[in-house]
Chimera marker file (.cmm) of the C-alpha trace (Angstrom):
<marker_set name="trace">
<marker id="1" x="107.656" y="111.067" z="101.227" r="1" g="1" b="0" radius="0.5"/>
<marker id="2" x="106.394" y="112.878" z="98.115" r="1" g="1" b="0" radius="0.5"/>
<marker id="3" x="107.853" y="116.156" z="99.372" r="1" g="1" b="0" radius="0.5"/>
<marker id="4" x="111.239" y="114.494" z="99.861" r="1" g="1" b="0" radius="0.5"/>
<marker id="5" x="110.956" y="112.763" z="96.486" r="1" g="1" b="0" radius="0.5"/>
<marker id="6" x="110.176" y="116.009" z="94.676" r="1" g="1" b="0" radius="0.5"/>
<marker id="7" x="113.421" y="117.472" z="96.021" r="1" g="1" b="0" radius="0.5"/>
<marker id="8" x="115.663" y="114.571" z="95.051" r="1" g="1" b="0" radius="0.5"/>
<marker id="9" x="114.061" y="112.862" z="92.037" r="1" g="1" b="0" radius="0.5"/>
<marker id="10" x="112.420" y="113.797" z="88.775" r="1" g="1" b="0" radius="0.5"/>
<marker id="11" x="108.614" y="113.920" z="88.916" r="1" g="1" b="0" radius="0.5"/>
<marker id="12" x="108.452" y="111.269" z="86.174" r="1" g="1" b="0" radius="0.5"/>
<marker id="13" x="110.003" y="108.700" z="88.529" r="1" g="1" b="0" radius="0.5"/>
<marker id="14" x="107.541" y="109.540" z="91.291" r="1" g="1" b="0" radius="0.5"/>
<marker id="15" x="104.631" y="109.167" z="88.862" r="1" g="1" b="0" radius="0.5"/>
<marker id="16" x="105.999" y="105.836" z="87.681" r="1" g="1" b="0" radius="0.5"/>
<marker id="17" x="106.193" y="104.629" z="91.300" r="1" g="1" b="0" radius="0.5"/>
<marker id="18" x="102.631" y="105.888" z="91.897" r="1" g="1" b="0" radius="0.5"/>
<marker id="19" x="101.351" y="104.027" z="88.817" r="1" g="1" b="0" radius="0.5"/>
<marker id="20" x="103.135" y="100.823" z="89.851" r="1" g="1" b="0" radius="0.5"/>
<marker id="21" x="101.705" y="101.053" z="93.382" r="1" g="1" b="0" radius="0.5"/>
<marker id="22" x="98.199" y="101.667" z="92.026" r="1" g="1" b="0" radius="0.5"/>
<marker id="23" x="98.544" y="98.727" z="89.639" r="1" g="1" b="0" radius="0.5"/>
<marker id="24" x="99.691" y="96.508" z="92.510" r="1" g="1" b="0" radius="0.5"/>
<marker id="25" x="96.749" y="97.744" z="94.590" r="1" g="1" b="0" radius="0.5"/>
<marker id="26" x="94.385" y="96.852" z="91.753" r="1" g="1" b="0" radius="0.5"/>
<marker id="27" x="95.790" y="93.316" z="91.638" r="1" g="1" b="0" radius="0.5"/>
<marker id="28" x="95.368" y="92.567" z="95.349" r="1" g="1" b="0" radius="0.5"/>
<marker id="29" x="91.909" y="93.999" z="96.098" r="1" g="1" b="0" radius="0.5"/>
<marker id="30" x="88.729" y="91.979" z="95.807" r="1" g="1" b="0" radius="0.5"/>
<marker id="31" x="86.090" y="94.704" z="95.994" r="1" g="1" b="0" radius="0.5"/>
<marker id="32" x="84.849" y="95.816" z="92.584" r="1" g="1" b="0" radius="0.5"/>
<marker id="33" x="84.162" y="99.337" z="93.865" r="1" g="1" b="0" radius="0.5"/>
<marker id="34" x="87.730" y="99.790" z="95.044" r="1" g="1" b="0" radius="0.5"/>
<marker id="35" x="89.042" y="98.512" z="91.715" r="1" g="1" b="0" radius="0.5"/>
<marker id="36" x="86.861" y="101.107" z="90.020" r="1" g="1" b="0" radius="0.5"/>
<marker id="37" x="88.450" y="103.846" z="92.169" r="1" g="1" b="0" radius="0.5"/>
<marker id="38" x="91.948" y="102.666" z="91.209" r="1" g="1" b="0" radius="0.5"/>
<marker id="39" x="91.138" y="102.575" z="87.481" r="1" g="1" b="0" radius="0.5"/>
<marker id="40" x="89.462" y="106.005" z="87.524" r="1" g="1" b="0" radius="0.5"/>
<marker id="41" x="92.433" y="107.421" z="89.427" r="1" g="1" b="0" radius="0.5"/>
<marker id="42" x="94.935" y="106.006" z="86.918" r="1" g="1" b="0" radius="0.5"/>
<marker id="43" x="92.964" y="107.242" z="83.897" r="1" g="1" b="0" radius="0.5"/>
<marker id="44" x="92.385" y="110.730" z="85.296" r="1" g="1" b="0" radius="0.5"/>
<marker id="45" x="95.963" y="111.233" z="86.455" r="1" g="1" b="0" radius="0.5"/>
<marker id="46" x="97.201" y="110.036" z="83.062" r="1" g="1" b="0" radius="0.5"/>
<marker id="47" x="94.952" y="112.594" z="81.365" r="1" g="1" b="0" radius="0.5"/>
<marker id="48" x="96.110" y="115.382" z="83.658" r="1" g="1" b="0" radius="0.5"/>
<marker id="49" x="99.754" y="114.454" z="83.045" r="1" g="1" b="0" radius="0.5"/>
<marker id="50" x="99.154" y="114.433" z="79.288" r="1" g="1" b="0" radius="0.5"/>
<marker id="51" x="97.470" y="117.857" z="79.230" r="1" g="1" b="0" radius="0.5"/>
<marker id="52" x="99.118" y="119.743" z="82.123" r="1" g="1" b="0" radius="0.5"/>
<marker id="53" x="102.356" y="117.961" z="82.906" r="1" g="1" b="0" radius="0.5"/>
<marker id="54" x="103.827" y="115.550" z="85.423" r="1" g="1" b="0" radius="0.5"/>
<marker id="55" x="103.957" y="117.825" z="88.443" r="1" g="1" b="0" radius="0.5"/>
<marker id="56" x="100.274" y="118.774" z="88.237" r="1" g="1" b="0" radius="0.5"/>
<marker id="57" x="99.408" y="115.107" z="87.655" r="1" g="1" b="0" radius="0.5"/>
<marker id="58" x="101.222" y="114.088" z="90.798" r="1" g="1" b="0" radius="0.5"/>
<marker id="59" x="99.590" y="116.878" z="92.798" r="1" g="1" b="0" radius="0.5"/>
<marker id="60" x="96.152" y="115.777" z="91.581" r="1" g="1" b="0" radius="0.5"/>
<marker id="61" x="96.461" y="112.252" z="92.994" r="1" g="1" b="0" radius="0.5"/>
<marker id="62" x="94.677" y="113.189" z="96.270" r="1" g="1" b="0" radius="0.5"/>
<marker id="63" x="91.959" y="114.941" z="94.257" r="1" g="1" b="0" radius="0.5"/>
<marker id="64" x="91.319" y="111.811" z="92.198" r="1" g="1" b="0" radius="0.5"/>
<marker id="65" x="91.267" y="109.568" z="95.261" r="1" g="1" b="0" radius="0.5"/>
<marker id="66" x="88.691" y="111.829" z="96.936" r="1" g="1" b="0" radius="0.5"/>
<marker id="67" x="86.615" y="111.931" z="93.748" r="1" g="1" b="0" radius="0.5"/>
<marker id="68" x="86.732" y="108.145" z="93.450" r="1" g="1" b="0" radius="0.5"/>
<marker id="69" x="85.647" y="107.583" z="97.026" r="1" g="1" b="0" radius="0.5"/>
<marker id="70" x="82.941" y="110.229" z="96.684" r="1" g="1" b="0" radius="0.5"/>
<marker id="71" x="81.542" y="108.327" z="93.686" r="1" g="1" b="0" radius="0.5"/>
<marker id="72" x="81.832" y="104.997" z="95.513" r="1" g="1" b="0" radius="0.5"/>
<marker id="73" x="80.077" y="106.190" z="98.687" r="1" g="1" b="0" radius="0.5"/>
<marker id="74" x="77.484" y="108.429" z="97.030" r="1" g="1" b="0" radius="0.5"/>
<marker id="75" x="76.460" y="105.949" z="94.339" r="1" g="1" b="0" radius="0.5"/>
<marker id="76" x="75.695" y="103.409" z="97.067" r="1" g="1" b="0" radius="0.5"/>
<marker id="77" x="73.040" y="105.791" z="98.412" r="1" g="1" b="0" radius="0.5"/>
<marker id="78" x="70.995" y="105.015" z="95.290" r="1" g="1" b="0" radius="0.5"/>
<marker id="79" x="71.011" y="101.294" z="96.029" r="1" g="1" b="0" radius="0.5"/>
<marker id="80" x="69.299" y="99.255" z="98.711" r="1" g="1" b="0" radius="0.5"/>
<marker id="81" x="72.511" y="98.974" z="100.749" r="1" g="1" b="0" radius="0.5"/>
<marker id="82" x="74.831" y="101.886" z="101.539" r="1" g="1" b="0" radius="0.5"/>
<marker id="83" x="78.589" y="101.441" z="101.329" r="1" g="1" b="0" radius="0.5"/>
<marker id="84" x="78.996" y="101.629" z="105.109" r="1" g="1" b="0" radius="0.5"/>
<marker id="85" x="76.318" y="98.964" z="105.507" r="1" g="1" b="0" radius="0.5"/>
<marker id="86" x="78.173" y="96.719" z="103.045" r="1" g="1" b="0" radius="0.5"/>
<marker id="87" x="81.291" y="97.113" z="105.162" r="1" g="1" b="0" radius="0.5"/>
<marker id="88" x="79.349" y="96.386" z="108.360" r="1" g="1" b="0" radius="0.5"/>
<marker id="89" x="77.822" y="93.241" z="106.863" r="1" g="1" b="0" radius="0.5"/>
<marker id="90" x="81.301" y="91.815" z="106.374" r="1" g="1" b="0" radius="0.5"/>
<marker id="91" x="81.406" y="91.480" z="110.173" r="1" g="1" b="0" radius="0.5"/>
<marker id="92" x="77.722" y="90.971" z="111.028" r="1" g="1" b="0" radius="0.5"/>
<marker id="93" x="75.245" y="89.287" z="108.707" r="1" g="1" b="0" radius="0.5"/>
<marker id="94" x="72.129" y="90.766" z="110.297" r="1" g="1" b="0" radius="0.5"/>
<marker id="95" x="71.649" y="94.495" z="110.760" r="1" g="1" b="0" radius="0.5"/>
<marker id="96" x="68.644" y="96.211" z="112.331" r="1" g="1" b="0" radius="0.5"/>
<marker id="97" x="66.531" y="98.810" z="110.510" r="1" g="1" b="0" radius="0.5"/>
<marker id="98" x="67.777" y="101.465" z="112.938" r="1" g="1" b="0" radius="0.5"/>
<marker id="99" x="71.386" y="100.492" z="112.211" r="1" g="1" b="0" radius="0.5"/>
<marker id="100" x="70.768" y="100.585" z="108.444" r="1" g="1" b="0" radius="0.5"/>
<marker id="101" x="69.366" y="104.131" z="108.705" r="1" g="1" b="0" radius="0.5"/>
<marker id="102" x="72.345" y="105.180" z="110.825" r="1" g="1" b="0" radius="0.5"/>
<marker id="103" x="74.813" y="103.662" z="108.333" r="1" g="1" b="0" radius="0.5"/>
<marker id="104" x="73.117" y="105.523" z="105.482" r="1" g="1" b="0" radius="0.5"/>
<marker id="105" x="73.685" y="108.768" z="107.421" r="1" g="1" b="0" radius="0.5"/>
<marker id="106" x="77.326" y="107.830" z="107.973" r="1" g="1" b="0" radius="0.5"/>
<marker id="107" x="77.675" y="107.185" z="104.231" r="1" g="1" b="0" radius="0.5"/>
<marker id="108" x="76.279" y="110.683" z="103.576" r="1" g="1" b="0" radius="0.5"/>
<marker id="109" x="78.738" y="112.164" z="106.094" r="1" g="1" b="0" radius="0.5"/>
<marker id="110" x="81.671" y="110.477" z="104.333" r="1" g="1" b="0" radius="0.5"/>
<marker id="111" x="80.383" y="111.656" z="100.958" r="1" g="1" b="0" radius="0.5"/>
<marker id="112" x="80.328" y="115.248" z="102.219" r="1" g="1" b="0" radius="0.5"/>
<marker id="113" x="83.804" y="114.777" z="103.674" r="1" g="1" b="0" radius="0.5"/>
<marker id="114" x="85.168" y="113.612" z="100.322" r="1" g="1" b="0" radius="0.5"/>
<marker id="115" x="83.660" y="116.644" z="98.553" r="1" g="1" b="0" radius="0.5"/>
<marker id="116" x="85.157" y="119.095" z="101.043" r="1" g="1" b="0" radius="0.5"/>
<marker id="117" x="88.493" y="117.301" z="101.251" r="1" g="1" b="0" radius="0.5"/>
<marker id="118" x="88.693" y="116.977" z="97.467" r="1" g="1" b="0" radius="0.5"/>
<marker id="119" x="87.893" y="120.665" z="97.046" r="1" g="1" b="0" radius="0.5"/>
<marker id="120" x="90.696" y="121.690" z="99.399" r="1" g="1" b="0" radius="0.5"/>
<marker id="121" x="93.035" y="119.192" z="97.700" r="1" g="1" b="0" radius="0.5"/>
<marker id="122" x="92.161" y="120.767" z="94.329" r="1" g="1" b="0" radius="0.5"/>
<marker id="123" x="92.850" y="124.242" z="95.669" r="1" g="1" b="0" radius="0.5"/>
<marker id="124" x="96.239" y="123.197" z="97.067" r="1" g="1" b="0" radius="0.5"/>
<marker id="125" x="97.124" y="121.353" z="93.830" r="1" g="1" b="0" radius="0.5"/>
<marker id="126" x="96.376" y="124.367" z="91.635" r="1" g="1" b="0" radius="0.5"/>
<marker id="127" x="97.302" y="127.363" z="93.773" r="1" g="1" b="0" radius="0.5"/>
<marker id="128" x="99.119" y="126.157" z="96.876" r="1" g="1" b="0" radius="0.5"/>
<marker id="129" x="102.848" y="126.059" z="97.295" r="1" g="1" b="0" radius="0.5"/>
<marker id="130" x="104.539" y="122.678" z="97.417" r="1" g="1" b="0" radius="0.5"/>
<marker id="131" x="104.788" y="122.991" z="101.197" r="1" g="1" b="0" radius="0.5"/>
<marker id="132" x="101.082" y="123.824" z="101.611" r="1" g="1" b="0" radius="0.5"/>
<marker id="133" x="100.105" y="120.973" z="99.280" r="1" g="1" b="0" radius="0.5"/>
<marker id="134" x="102.202" y="118.471" z="101.236" r="1" g="1" b="0" radius="0.5"/>
<marker id="135" x="101.028" y="119.782" z="104.615" r="1" g="1" b="0" radius="0.5"/>
<marker id="136" x="97.355" y="119.517" z="103.734" r="1" g="1" b="0" radius="0.5"/>
<marker id="137" x="97.364" y="116.345" z="101.629" r="1" g="1" b="0" radius="0.5"/>
<marker id="138" x="100.045" y="114.531" z="103.597" r="1" g="1" b="0" radius="0.5"/>
<marker id="139" x="99.011" y="115.422" z="107.146" r="1" g="1" b="0" radius="0.5"/>
<marker id="140" x="95.943" y="117.580" z="107.713" r="1" g="1" b="0" radius="0.5"/>
<marker id="141" x="93.598" y="115.563" z="105.478" r="1" g="1" b="0" radius="0.5"/>
<marker id="142" x="94.617" y="112.360" z="107.277" r="1" g="1" b="0" radius="0.5"/>
<marker id="143" x="94.032" y="113.973" z="110.666" r="1" g="1" b="0" radius="0.5"/>
<marker id="144" x="90.578" y="115.111" z="109.500" r="1" g="1" b="0" radius="0.5"/>
<marker id="145" x="89.818" y="111.621" z="108.176" r="1" g="1" b="0" radius="0.5"/>
<marker id="146" x="90.913" y="110.082" z="111.463" r="1" g="1" b="0" radius="0.5"/>
<marker id="147" x="88.845" y="112.634" z="113.366" r="1" g="1" b="0" radius="0.5"/>
<marker id="148" x="85.750" y="111.778" z="111.344" r="1" g="1" b="0" radius="0.5"/>
<marker id="149" x="86.319" y="108.043" z="111.783" r="1" g="1" b="0" radius="0.5"/>
<marker id="150" x="86.977" y="108.437" z="115.518" r="1" g="1" b="0" radius="0.5"/>
<marker id="151" x="84.008" y="110.749" z="115.993" r="1" g="1" b="0" radius="0.5"/>
<marker id="152" x="81.754" y="108.339" z="114.126" r="1" g="1" b="0" radius="0.5"/>
<marker id="153" x="82.999" y="105.476" z="116.312" r="1" g="1" b="0" radius="0.5"/>
<marker id="154" x="82.086" y="107.458" z="119.445" r="1" g="1" b="0" radius="0.5"/>
<marker id="155" x="78.625" y="108.280" z="118.078" r="1" g="1" b="0" radius="0.5"/>
<marker id="156" x="78.142" y="104.628" z="117.070" r="1" g="1" b="0" radius="0.5"/>
<marker id="157" x="78.909" y="103.469" z="120.620" r="1" g="1" b="0" radius="0.5"/>
<marker id="158" x="76.308" y="105.878" z="121.931" r="1" g="1" b="0" radius="0.5"/>
<marker id="159" x="73.737" y="104.794" z="119.343" r="1" g="1" b="0" radius="0.5"/>
<marker id="160" x="74.402" y="101.102" z="120.072" r="1" g="1" b="0" radius="0.5"/>
<marker id="161" x="74.230" y="101.468" z="123.822" r="1" g="1" b="0" radius="0.5"/>
<marker id="162" x="71.606" y="104.197" z="124.056" r="1" g="1" b="0" radius="0.5"/>
<link id1="1" id2="2" r="1" g="1" b="0" radius="0.2"/>
<link id1="2" id2="3" r="1" g="1" b="0" radius="0.2"/>
<link id1="3" id2="4" r="1" g="1" b="0" radius="0.2"/>
<link id1="4" id2="5" r="1" g="1" b="0" radius="0.2"/>
<link id1="5" id2="6" r="1" g="1" b="0" radius="0.2"/>
<link id1="6" id2="7" r="1" g="1" b="0" radius="0.2"/>
<link id1="7" id2="8" r="1" g="1" b="0" radius="0.2"/>
<link id1="8" id2="9" r="1" g="1" b="0" radius="0.2"/>
<link id1="9" id2="10" r="1" g="1" b="0" radius="0.2"/>
<link id1="10" id2="11" r="1" g="1" b="0" radius="0.2"/>
<link id1="11" id2="12" r="1" g="1" b="0" radius="0.2"/>
<link id1="12" id2="13" r="1" g="1" b="0" radius="0.2"/>
<link id1="13" id2="14" r="1" g="1" b="0" radius="0.2"/>
<link id1="14" id2="15" r="1" g="1" b="0" radius="0.2"/>
<link id1="15" id2="16" r="1" g="1" b="0" radius="0.2"/>
<link id1="16" id2="17" r="1" g="1" b="0" radius="0.2"/>
<link id1="17" id2="18" r="1" g="1" b="0" radius="0.2"/>
<link id1="18" id2="19" r="1" g="1" b="0" radius="0.2"/>
<link id1="19" id2="20" r="1" g="1" b="0" radius="0.2"/>
<link id1="20" id2="21" r="1" g="1" b="0" radius="0.2"/>
<link id1="21" id2="22" r="1" g="1" b="0" radius="0.2"/>
<link id1="22" id2="23" r="1" g="1" b="0" radius="0.2"/>
<link id1="23" id2="24" r="1" g="1" b="0" radius="0.2"/>
<link id1="24" id2="25" r="1" g="1" b="0" radius="0.2"/>
<link id1="25" id2="26" r="1" g="1" b="0" radius="0.2"/>
<link id1="26" id2="27" r="1" g="1" b="0" radius="0.2"/>
<link id1="27" id2="28" r="1" g="1" b="0" radius="0.2"/>
<link id1="28" id2="29" r="1" g="1" b="0" radius="0.2"/>
<link id1="29" id2="30" r="1" g="1" b="0" radius="0.2"/>
<link id1="30" id2="31" r="1" g="1" b="0" radius="0.2"/>
<link id1="31" id2="32" r="1" g="1" b="0" radius="0.2"/>
<link id1="32" id2="33" r="1" g="1" b="0" radius="0.2"/>
<link id1="33" id2="34" r="1" g="1" b="0" radius="0.2"/>
<link id1="34" id2="35" r="1" g="1" b="0" radius="0.2"/>
<link id1="35" id2="36" r="1" g="1" b="0" radius="0.2"/>
<link id1="36" id2="37" r="1" g="1" b="0" radius="0.2"/>
<link id1="37" id2="38" r="1" g="1" b="0" radius="0.2"/>
<link id1="38" id2="39" r="1" g="1" b="0" radius="0.2"/>
<link id1="39" id2="40" r="1" g="1" b="0" radius="0.2"/>
<link id1="40" id2="41" r="1" g="1" b="0" radius="0.2"/>
<link id1="41" id2="42" r="1" g="1" b="0" radius="0.2"/>
<link id1="42" id2="43" r="1" g="1" b="0" radius="0.2"/>
<link id1="43" id2="44" r="1" g="1" b="0" radius="0.2"/>
<link id1="44" id2="45" r="1" g="1" b="0" radius="0.2"/>
<link id1="45" id2="46" r="1" g="1" b="0" radius="0.2"/>
<link id1="46" id2="47" r="1" g="1" b="0" radius="0.2"/>
<link id1="47" id2="48" r="1" g="1" b="0" radius="0.2"/>
<link id1="48" id2="49" r="1" g="1" b="0" radius="0.2"/>
<link id1="49" id2="50" r="1" g="1" b="0" radius="0.2"/>
<link id1="50" id2="51" r="1" g="1" b="0" radius="0.2"/>
<link id1="51" id2="52" r="1" g="1" b="0" radius="0.2"/>
<link id1="52" id2="53" r="1" g="1" b="0" radius="0.2"/>
<link id1="53" id2="54" r="1" g="1" b="0" radius="0.2"/>
<link id1="54" id2="55" r="1" g="1" b="0" radius="0.2"/>
<link id1="55" id2="56" r="1" g="1" b="0" radius="0.2"/>
<link id1="56" id2="57" r="1" g="1" b="0" radius="0.2"/>
<link id1="57" id2="58" r="1" g="1" b="0" radius="0.2"/>
<link id1="58" id2="59" r="1" g="1" b="0" radius="0.2"/>
<link id1="59" id2="60" r="1" g="1" b="0" radius="0.2"/>
<link id1="60" id2="61" r="1" g="1" b="0" radius="0.2"/>
<link id1="61" id2="62" r="1" g="1" b="0" radius="0.2"/>
<link id1="62" id2="63" r="1" g="1" b="0" radius="0.2"/>
<link id1="63" id2="64" r="1" g="1" b="0" radius="0.2"/>
<link id1="64" id2="65" r="1" g="1" b="0" radius="0.2"/>
<link id1="65" id2="66" r="1" g="1" b="0" radius="0.2"/>
<link id1="66" id2="67" r="1" g="1" b="0" radius="0.2"/>
<link id1="67" id2="68" r="1" g="1" b="0" radius="0.2"/>
<link id1="68" id2="69" r="1" g="1" b="0" radius="0.2"/>
<link id1="69" id2="70" r="1" g="1" b="0" radius="0.2"/>
<link id1="70" id2="71" r="1" g="1" b="0" radius="0.2"/>
<link id1="71" id2="72" r="1" g="1" b="0" radius="0.2"/>
<link id1="72" id2="73" r="1" g="1" b="0" radius="0.2"/>
<link id1="73" id2="74" r="1" g="1" b="0" radius="0.2"/>
<link id1="74" id2="75" r="1" g="1" b="0" radius="0.2"/>
<link id1="75" id2="76" r="1" g="1" b="0" radius="0.2"/>
<link id1="76" id2="77" r="1" g="1" b="0" radius="0.2"/>
<link id1="77" id2="78" r="1" g="1" b="0" radius="0.2"/>
<link id1="78" id2="79" r="1" g="1" b="0" radius="0.2"/>
<link id1="79" id2="80" r="1" g="1" b="0" radius="0.2"/>
<link id1="80" id2="81" r="1" g="1" b="0" radius="0.2"/>
<link id1="81" id2="82" r="1" g="1" b="0" radius="0.2"/>
<link id1="82" id2="83" r="1" g="1" b="0" radius="0.2"/>
<link id1="83" id2="84" r="1" g="1" b="0" radius="0.2"/>
<link id1="84" id2="85" r="1" g="1" b="0" radius="0.2"/>
<link id1="85" id2="86" r="1" g="1" b="0" radius="0.2"/>
<link id1="86" id2="87" r="1" g="1" b="0" radius="0.2"/>
<link id1="87" id2="88" r="1" g="1" b="0" radius="0.2"/>
<link id1="88" id2="89" r="1" g="1" b="0" radius="0.2"/>
<link id1="89" id2="90" r="1" g="1" b="0" radius="0.2"/>
<link id1="90" id2="91" r="1" g="1" b="0" radius="0.2"/>
<link id1="91" id2="92" r="1" g="1" b="0" radius="0.2"/>
<link id1="92" id2="93" r="1" g="1" b="0" radius="0.2"/>
<link id1="93" id2="94" r="1" g="1" b="0" radius="0.2"/>
<link id1="94" id2="95" r="1" g="1" b="0" radius="0.2"/>
<link id1="95" id2="96" r="1" g="1" b="0" radius="0.2"/>
<link id1="96" id2="97" r="1" g="1" b="0" radius="0.2"/>
<link id1="97" id2="98" r="1" g="1" b="0" radius="0.2"/>
<link id1="98" id2="99" r="1" g="1" b="0" radius="0.2"/>
<link id1="99" id2="100" r="1" g="1" b="0" radius="0.2"/>
<link id1="100" id2="101" r="1" g="1" b="0" radius="0.2"/>
<link id1="101" id2="102" r="1" g="1" b="0" radius="0.2"/>
<link id1="102" id2="103" r="1" g="1" b="0" radius="0.2"/>
<link id1="103" id2="104" r="1" g="1" b="0" radius="0.2"/>
<link id1="104" id2="105" r="1" g="1" b="0" radius="0.2"/>
<link id1="105" id2="106" r="1" g="1" b="0" radius="0.2"/>
<link id1="106" id2="107" r="1" g="1" b="0" radius="0.2"/>
<link id1="107" id2="108" r="1" g="1" b="0" radius="0.2"/>
<link id1="108" id2="109" r="1" g="1" b="0" radius="0.2"/>
<link id1="109" id2="110" r="1" g="1" b="0" radius="0.2"/>
<link id1="110" id2="111" r="1" g="1" b="0" radius="0.2"/>
<link id1="111" id2="112" r="1" g="1" b="0" radius="0.2"/>
<link id1="112" id2="113" r="1" g="1" b="0" radius="0.2"/>
<link id1="113" id2="114" r="1" g="1" b="0" radius="0.2"/>
<link id1="114" id2="115" r="1" g="1" b="0" radius="0.2"/>
<link id1="115" id2="116" r="1" g="1" b="0" radius="0.2"/>
<link id1="116" id2="117" r="1" g="1" b="0" radius="0.2"/>
<link id1="117" id2="118" r="1" g="1" b="0" radius="0.2"/>
<link id1="118" id2="119" r="1" g="1" b="0" radius="0.2"/>
<link id1="119" id2="120" r="1" g="1" b="0" radius="0.2"/>
<link id1="120" id2="121" r="1" g="1" b="0" radius="0.2"/>
<link id1="121" id2="122" r="1" g="1" b="0" radius="0.2"/>
<link id1="122" id2="123" r="1" g="1" b="0" radius="0.2"/>
<link id1="123" id2="124" r="1" g="1" b="0" radius="0.2"/>
<link id1="124" id2="125" r="1" g="1" b="0" radius="0.2"/>
<link id1="125" id2="126" r="1" g="1" b="0" radius="0.2"/>
<link id1="126" id2="127" r="1" g="1" b="0" radius="0.2"/>
<link id1="127" id2="128" r="1" g="1" b="0" radius="0.2"/>
<link id1="128" id2="129" r="1" g="1" b="0" radius="0.2"/>
<link id1="129" id2="130" r="1" g="1" b="0" radius="0.2"/>
<link id1="130" id2="131" r="1" g="1" b="0" radius="0.2"/>
<link id1="131" id2="132" r="1" g="1" b="0" radius="0.2"/>
<link id1="132" id2="133" r="1" g="1" b="0" radius="0.2"/>
<link id1="133" id2="134" r="1" g="1" b="0" radius="0.2"/>
<link id1="134" id2="135" r="1" g="1" b="0" radius="0.2"/>
<link id1="135" id2="136" r="1" g="1" b="0" radius="0.2"/>
<link id1="136" id2="137" r="1" g="1" b="0" radius="0.2"/>
<link id1="137" id2="138" r="1" g="1" b="0" radius="0.2"/>
<link id1="138" id2="139" r="1" g="1" b="0" radius="0.2"/>
<link id1="139" id2="140" r="1" g="1" b="0" radius="0.2"/>
<link id1="140" id2="141" r="1" g="1" b="0" radius="0.2"/>
<link id1="141" id2="142" r="1" g="1" b="0" radius="0.2"/>
<link id1="142" id2="143" r="1" g="1" b="0" radius="0.2"/>
<link id1="143" id2="144" r="1" g="1" b="0" radius="0.2"/>
<link id1="144" id2="145" r="1" g="1" b="0" radius="0.2"/>
<link id1="145" id2="146" r="1" g="1" b="0" radius="0.2"/>
<link id1="146" id2="147" r="1" g="1" b="0" radius="0.2"/>
<link id1="147" id2="148" r="1" g="1" b="0" radius="0.2"/>
<link id1="148" id2="149" r="1" g="1" b="0" radius="0.2"/>
<link id1="149" id2="150" r="1" g="1" b="0" radius="0.2"/>
<link id1="150" id2="151" r="1" g="1" b="0" radius="0.2"/>
<link id1="151" id2="152" r="1" g="1" b="0" radius="0.2"/>
<link id1="152" id2="153" r="1" g="1" b="0" radius="0.2"/>
<link id1="153" id2="154" r="1" g="1" b="0" radius="0.2"/>
<link id1="154" id2="155" r="1" g="1" b="0" radius="0.2"/>
<link id1="155" id2="156" r="1" g="1" b="0" radius="0.2"/>
<link id1="156" id2="157" r="1" g="1" b="0" radius="0.2"/>
<link id1="157" id2="158" r="1" g="1" b="0" radius="0.2"/>
<link id1="158" id2="159" r="1" g="1" b="0" radius="0.2"/>
<link id1="159" id2="160" r="1" g="1" b="0" radius="0.2"/>
<link id1="160" id2="161" r="1" g="1" b="0" radius="0.2"/>
<link id1="161" id2="162" r="1" g="1" b="0" radius="0.2"/>
</marker_set>
């Protein structure tokens, strides 16, 4: 969608749409951590746009999202309950010690993913062509995310049943 939009519309309009969507997202979410990610993303992209221009600001959106989620997941490792455990407790109120340790490891895995994914997103934003940026940030990163989520689900089934 962004690739198509870059060919037919001015970058300023795409950024405006992005800001409106982020603002709407901020209004409808309940989780304080997610709101923090939205605010950090808006502030950082605004700064990038101010200093380096609209096109770079738009290309840095995936970088900011990865950075926000990295902060969200990693900061939870310094609390009594990891982010993944918080999510799990929305469905189940009691969690075993073994499950808590496993969820902490999953939180670490996601934190590493966000660092690697954000690094590649930064590289494509700064030095990649528009096509490479769209391919990685619009397809490959989502496939990798789905692969990690699916792989974790398979491991979780084995841990639960084994």
